[in-house]
C-alpha positions, 0 to 999 in steps of 0.5 A: 629469263630464258638461256635463249634470250641470254645467247640472242642478247649476248650475240647482239652486243658481240655485234654492236661492239665488237671493238672496245676501241669503236666505242663513244666516249662515256663518263666513268666515276667508280663507286660502290653502287653505280647510277647509269644516265643518258644526257644529250650531249650533242644535238641530233645530226642531219644529213645521216649523222647520230649526233650534231654539236654540242649542247653547251646547256641542254646537255653539259649542264644537266650532266654537272648537275648530275655530278654536283648532285652525287658529290653532295650525296657523297659527302652527306653522312646522314645519306648512305653512310660510307657508301659511294655513289658512282656513275656511267654516263652516255651521250643520247645526241637527243636521237632514239636510235642513238640512245638504243645503242648507248643503252646496250651497254647498260642491258650488258652489264644487267646480263652480266649481273644476273649470270653473276648472281642468280643463274650462271649460263656463262663462265670464263675458261677459268671458271670464273663469271665474265664481267663486262668491261671489268664488271664496273656496269655490274653495279648499275642499280638504276638509270637516269633517262632522259631528256626528250620523251621520244628518246626516253620511250625508246629506252624505256621500251628495252629497259623494262625486259630487264626489270632496269628502274629508269627515271626521266628529268623531262620526259613528260609524254603522257604514254610513260604513266602507264604502269602496265607499259613501263613498269619500272618508269619514274619522272620528276617532272609531271605528265604533259596532261597537266601541261595541257591543263596548265595551257588551257587555263592560260587561254581561258584566263586571258579569254582566248577562245578562238585559236590554232595549234601546230604540233609536231608529228612525234610522241611528244607532238601528237600526244600533246594536241590529243590531250588539248583537243580532248580537254579544250571543249572543257575550257570553252576553247576551240582549236581551229586549223590544227596543224601537224609538222613532220620535221623529217620531210617538211621543207622551208616551203611546207613551213610557209604553207602552214602559216599562210593556211593559218593566216588566210583560213582563220582570224586567230590571233593565238597559236600554240605550239606543242612541239620540239624547239627545232620545230618551234623555230622553224615555224617562227622563221616561216612567220617571219618569211612569210611577214605575219611574225608580229600578227600572233601571241605564241603560246609554247609547251615545255619542249621551248628552251628558256635560254638557248632558242638560238642554237637551231638557227642557221647562220645569218646577219645580226638584223635577221636574228633581231627579225627573230626575237621580235616574232618571238617577242611576247610569247608565252611559254608553259614549263615545269617549275623554274628554280635555280638549283642551290650551290651549283652556279659556284660549282660550274664556274669554278670548273676549269679545262682540268674538269676533262679528266672527269668529263670526256666531253668537257673539253669540247664544251670549252672549246664551244664555250670559249671559242678557243683553240684545243692545243695538240688535238684533233679537231672535233668531227662534229664541226661541219655546221656553221659556228654562230656564237651563243655567248659574248665573246671574250676579247682575247688575242687570236693565238689564244689557247683553251689552255689559258688561265684567262678563261673562266665560266662567269655570267658575264661571258653568257654562263646561264644556269637551266630552269630545270637543273632541279629535276635532275637533282630530285632524280638522283635524290630519288635513287639515293633516298631509295637505296638509303632506306634499302640500306637500313633494312639490309644492313641495319640503321647504324651500319656504315658502308656497304654490307654484303646484301647490298652487293647485290640489288635487283632492279624490282626491289629499287623500284618498289623502294622507289615507289614509296620514296620521300624527301624535300625537293630544292625548294624544301617542299615534300617530293613523292611520286605521283600514282607511283610515276609522275612528279607532281604537277608545278609549272611556271609561267613565262614570258619572252621579253625585250629587257635593257640593252636590246636583249630578249629574256624569258621572265617568270610571271606566274606559276600553276600548281594544284590543291590537295584535292587537284582542284587548278591553282593558276597565278599570273602577275598581269602586270609583269607580262609585255606583249610586242613593243611594249614598255608597260605590261598588262593584259590589255596590250594583248590582242584578243581572240575569239569568233563568238562569245560564249553561250549561255547555259541554255543555248547552243551552237550553230555554225555561221560559217565554214570555220567550225570554231565561229558559231552563233547561239540559239536557245533551246526549247523550254523542254529541251536540254543541251546534248553537247555544244550543237544540239538539243533534245526533247526532254520525254513526257513527265520530265523536264530540263534542269535549270542548266539543261544537262539533263532531263528530271522527273516532274514532281508527282501530282496525286491527290492524298489525304491532305487534299482538300478535295480529299478532306471533303470526301472523307467527311461525307464518307465519315458522317456516312459511316457513323449515320449506318453504325447508328442504323444498325445499332437501332436495329440490334436494339430493336430487332424483336419489334414489328417493323424491324422483323418484316425488313427481314433482319439477316438481309438488312443487316447485309445490306448495312454492311455493303453500304458500310463498305461504300463509305469505307471505299472512299478512304482508299480512292482518295489515298496516294496510289500505290499497288495496294491501294489501286487492288482495293479501289478496283476491287471494292467500287463493284463489290460493295454495289453488289453487296447491297443489290445482291442483298435487296434482290434477295429479299424482293425475290423472296417476298415475290415468291412467297405471295405469288405462291398462294395463288399458283400453287398449293405448296409452300415456296422453297428457300424462303428461311434466313440461311437459305436467302444469306446463301443466296445473297452470297452466291450472287455477290460472288459472281462479282468476285469472280469477275473482280478477281479474273480482272485482276489477274488480267490486268495486274493492278499498278501505278502509272503516269499520265500526262494531262498537260506538258507540265503535269505528271500525275500518279494514279492507279492503272485503269482510272484514265480509261473505262476499264474501272467500269468494268466492275460496275456492269454486274451491279448495274444488272442486279439494280435491273432486276432489283427494280423489276422485283420492286415493281411486281411486289408493290401490292404488298401489305405494308410492312412487306412493300417497300416498292416505292423505297426500292424503286427511289433508291435504284433511281437515284442510283442510276441518275447519280451514276448517269451524272458520275460517268460522264464526268469522270470519263471527259474530266481531266483533272484528276483531283475532280476525278478521283473525288467524283468516284469517291463521292458517288460511292457515299451518296449511293450509301446515303441514298440506301440509308435514307430510302430504305432505313430511315422510315424504319428508324423513324417508325421504330424511334419517333412513332412506336405507336406504329411499331405493331403487328397489326399495322406491319400487316395491314392491307394495302390499298391497291392490294390485289390479295384483299378477301371480298366483304361478303365472302366467308373466310375460314378460320383454321386450327391444328384440328381443321376448320374452326369458324368463319369470320366476315369482313375486311379485318376478319382474322384466323385463330391458330394454336395448339390448344387456343393459350398460345394461339397467334391472331394472323391477318389473312390476306391472300385467301381467295373464297374457297368455300365454293371449292369442294376441297375446303379442308386441303386448301385451307391447310395449304394456307395455313402452312404458307402463312406460318413461312412468314417471318412474323413471329407471334407476340 
C-alpha cells in the first residue's frame, strides 16, 4: 500500500473525527482478539437526519445475539482455549452513508495495524507507533456487517480495499456473490437467486401463472426483480405490469397510482413485493386507501419483518391498524430458514437496566420497550416521531421510573425472539472456528492462550480460513460457505394469519431447501395455510391467478389482447419446432422436430445396402453371372488349342471375359452403403466394364476386317494383326475411358449426398446419382458399340469360324435395348432402391447377353458338339461369301519353291510346307482367278504370306 493512500486516509479520518468527543456511541468489549460489527440499532432517519427511532427487535436483538454468542464461545474450552474474543460495535442506522462513516473507525484501526506490523510510515514523537483510540481497533480481524444489502454493499466496497474479511448475517443481494468484486466477503444467508427460485416454486405449486410485481428502486429490489424476471419463463410464470418504487421520491398519491394501475389494467390476484419493509408497508397502505386491499394475495421477500411490521406505521387509530392487518392477512413470505436460537430467550429476558454498562443503547431500548421515564437523564435526540406502542403496556403508575425492579422483559409484555438470530450466531461462530483453525496451526493443538504469532493476523489469512471453515449450525447440520461466499439455501415459508384473540402472526407453513444435487425441495403444509377471513386452512380458499392455461409442448402462445401475459395457444406445424414461447420455425430439409419440439433432428438415412431385398436379388443375379463367367473361362483354358477357341482369338476373348466379370462385380459396389470409396468405384467402374468389353470387340472385328479386305485390295500383309498388337490396341482404346473417368473424378470429386424425395425421406446416395452426370462414363462405351456394330456388318461374309456378325450384332442390339429401358427408368424413378437396383441389373444383364451371344455357342460346340470342333468346319466357306473361287477356275497350289499344282472345285486345297512332311492343308477362299494375270508367281506368294498371318495353326 502506497504512502499516498496512507496519507489520504489518515487525513480523511482526521477530518471526519476531529473530536473524539463527537463520536457516536459504540460498544467496546475488550478481548485478546476483536470482532467488529455494524448493526441497525436505529432505523434510517428522515428530514435529513441519519438515524431515526431505535429498532427494538431488528437492531437490539441481533446485537445481543452476537454478545450472547461471544459469551458462549469464551466459556467453551474447546474453542480458542485461553483466548477471549472481544467486540467493537457501531450503529449503521440502516443508512449506507452513515454506515460508511462508522466503518471508517475500523479503517483507521486497520491503517494503524499495517503501520505497526508491516511498513511503519508514521510514528509518535517518542518514536513509538501511533495507536488509534488506545489500540483497541488494531485487534479487529473481521467485521460483521450488515443487515440490509444496500448498506452491506457500500461497506464491502470500502473494506475490500484493505483486505478486511466481512460477514453479513442478512444481506442477500446476488451481486455480493461476486468474488471478483468482493474477494473477502462472506454471508451466512443464501443469495437472492435462491430466494427467487423459492418464490417461483411457490407460484408454480399454487398454479399462479399470472402475477404482478412491485419492487423498490434499490440494489436489493432491482436485483431481485431482474432475477425473478430472468427465471420466470422457466416456471411458466408471467409478470404483468411490473412497478418500480422510488421510496425517496414517491408520495402517497404515487403509491395509490401503482395500485390503481395493477387493478384497472390487469386481472391479477397475486402481487409479489420485492422491497424493503418500509416500501412494502406503504404499498399495503395504498391498497387499503384505494379500497382493493382484500383483492390480492401478497407474496413477500425476505426483507419483510416477521414481527415488527407495525414499526413504520404512522400514528392512527386502532381501527386503522386492524384494517392494515386485514390487507396483509393471508400473505405469504419467503424468509431465510426460521429457527430459534437456543438459550437466547433466557439470556435476553434476564437482562436488566444495568446491562447499559455493556450496551450503550440498552437504556434507550429499555425506555422504548417499557415506556418509562429515564430519571436524571436527558431526553433522546430521536424522539421527534410519534410514539406508537409496539408492545403491550405494563400497568404501572404514571410516575414509574425505568429503574423500577418490576420492569422485566418477557413474552407477556411483548418479547418475541427474531427468527433470523441464528444467522448472527453462525457468523460469529464462523470467525471463531476460522481463528481456532489458525490458532492450531500457529500455536499448536495443545497451546492455551494467545501466542506471539497470533497477535498479528492479516485479513487475507482469515479469509482463507473462512473459505474452508466447517461447523454445526444451530439445527445441528453441517455449515459451510457455498462457493466460498454464500450460506446454504434454506428458507421458511410463512403465512400471515389471524389467530386467537384477534391478533395476527406469521406462521411457518413449510420450507424450501435443495438436495445435494441442487434440485429444489419445496414443502408446504397446505392444510395449515389460511386466507383472509377464513377459519379453516386449505389451498381451495385462495384465489386463482391465471390468464391462460399452459400450452402443450408442441404449441406456442399468441396474444389475444394488450396484456402480454394473456394469450391463446396454437399448434406448430408438423415440421416446425418451437423457438421460445411465441414462434415456430420450419425444420430444414432432411430434418424433423423432436417429440418435444425443442430442436430439429436428422431424419434417419435411407439407403440400399447388402441387407436390402432388392440388393440381395441383384447380388444373386451377379453371383450367377460370375459363376458362369468363371465356367466359360475355365472351358476356354481347357480347350484353348481347339480350332473353335483358336478362331475366336484367345487373348481378346480372355480380355472380353475379364470385362464381363467386372460388369458382374460392379453390382456389389453399386448396392453397397454409399461412401466415398463405393462412390468412386461405381463412377469409375460403370463405364470401364463396358469399355473393356467393347474395346476388345472393336479390336477383334477390326482385325478380321483388315485381314480379309487386304487380300483383295493390297498385295501386302496387314499390319498390327498379332496378339500382342491386339492387346495394345485394346489397352489404348480402354485408356481413353480411364482418362475420361479420371478427369471427371478430379473435376467432380466423389462424395456422399443427401436428397429428399419427400418431406419424410432422407436418402443417402453417391453424388451424381440424382442427376444425369452418371451418363458421362457411358458416352465413350456407346461410341464403341456403334463402331463395333459397323465392323460386325462389314465382316458378315467371313468364314464360319471367323464370322461373329450375328452374335456381335445381337449383343449390341440387346445392350442398346437394355440401355433404352434403363436410362428412362433411372432418370424418372424417385425410388432410390429401384434406381440403384436398375443400374446393378443393367450391368449384370449386359454381361449375361455377352456370355450368351459371344461365348455360349463356342462352349456348346466344344462341350456338346466336339465333331464340329475341326479345322475344316471352322474354315468352311459362308454361303454368302464374296471370297469364294469360281468352280471352273483353276487355283494355284504353292509351296516354298513356287507353284506346285492346280486344284479345282469349291473344296480345293493348297499344300504348303518345307519338304512336305509337316505340311498343312489351308482352305484358300480369297484368291481370285489369278492365272489370267501375267504375274501369277508374285500374287500367289502374297496370298501365301497373308494366309500365314492367320491365327489358324496347323494341327
